[in-house]
C-alpha positions, 0 to 999 in steps of 0.5 A, spaced: 866 914 772 868 921 771 871 923 765 875 929 763 870 932 760 865 932 766 871 935 770 872 940 765 864 942 765 864 942 773 870 947 773 867 951 767 860 952 771 863 953 777 867 959 774 861 962 771 857 962 778 862 967 780 858 973 780 859 981 782 855 979 788 857 975 794 849 973 795 849 970 788 855 967 788 853 963 794 846 961 791 848 959 784 854 955 787 849 951 792 844 950 786 850 947 782 853 943 788 846 940 790 841 940 784 844 941 778 846 934 776 839 931 779 834 935 775 832 934 768 836 936 762 832 942 760 833 945 767 840 944 767 840 948 760 835 953 763 840 954 769 846 955 764 842 960 760 841 964 767 848 964 768 849 968 761 844 973 764 846 980 768 846 980 776 841 985 776 836 980 772 838 974 776 836 978 782 830 980 780 828 973 778 830 971 785 826 976 789 820 975 785 820 982 781 820 979 775 817 972 772 821 968 767 816 966 761 820 960 760 817 954 765 824 951 766 827 957 768 821 958 773 823 951 776 830 953 777 829 960 780 824 956 785 830 952 787 834 958 787 830 961 792 830 956 797 837 954 796 839 957 802 834 952 806 
């Protein structure tokens, strides 16, 4: 049963996936739709913290220019990197 809070949460996360770069929009939204509710809570929290970051930082992680120190964030980035598959 979907509650109002669940629906509101999805709406908020979907809105936060909207970025200044279309490529990031696609990757983040696809992760939200395919993986977000399948992964453990710490990874969901890591994804939400990722949405707080600036687009260039997110892109650096996805392209491998930077490596997250947080293990959970590393797992999210790995899934994002293959989200287009």
